[in-house]
N, C-alpha and C positions, 0 to 999 in steps of 0.2 A: 441469332440467326436463324433465318427460316430455310423450314423443309427445303423451296423451293429457289432458294438462293443458289444451293451447288448445280441445278439443272441451267439455270439464266448462266452460270460465270461454262460452267462446263456443259452445251447443250449434246444432246444426244442422239440417236435416230436421224433423223432425215435433215432436221435440224442444226450437226454438225456440216464446218465448210465443204468436209470430205467426202460426200458420204455419196456412195455411188448408186444406192436405191433408196425406193422411198419405205416405208413401213410396211405399206399395203404388200412388197413383192415381198419384206420378209416374213408375215402373215402367210403370203401367199406358199412359197417357199413351206413353212411348216406344215401347217395344213397340205398339200402337196404330199409332204415328206411321210405324214402320219396317215396320209390314204395308204400309200403304198411300200411304206416300210420293207415289208419283204420283200421285193421285188431287186436282184442284184443290180448294182451298176446306179439306185436312185439316185444319188448323194452326188454324181461323176454327173449325172443328167440335168439335176436338176442347176447344179454350177454351168453349166453350157447353153442352158437355157436364159440363166438370168444375167450370163456376163461376168460372174462372179468362180470365186477359187472352190473345192472344195471343202477344203479349210472351212471357206467363212460359212458354206452352208451347213458343214459340221455344227459350229461354234454353236448357231443358229438356232439349231434341233435342239443343246446341247444345252442350249441357255447361258449362254458363254456371253452374247451378244445379243443385238439389238432386242433386248428383255423390253423396251419399253414398245414395240409393239406389238409384242409376241407374247407378255403377259398376262391379256386379259383369260387364256384360255378358251374362248367361247367357242362350242362346235363345228365345226370347218365342213357338215353337210355332206355330201353325198359324194363318195367317189369321181375324178372325173374320168372322161374318157380315155382311153390306151390309146387312140389316132393322132397324128401329128406332133405335137407339143407336148411333154411331158405332163401339164396342167393345162 
């Protein structure tokens, strides 16, 4: 069995038919959280902005879901401004 066979049979990330966000959204959630992790209520604010539950944001941050999108761990760049959306 080839390692990619499981990926084809069980699509991950935005390739899953029930995905409500993209890999880029998951990466952006992680980057925004990394830039503002010390702010109170950041997970809830991110959940509202991306129209997902706070539990989904928590799972992305802690690597339980959306690992396909966030495993690279590339540098996220400078922190986004604090005006308007969270990111």
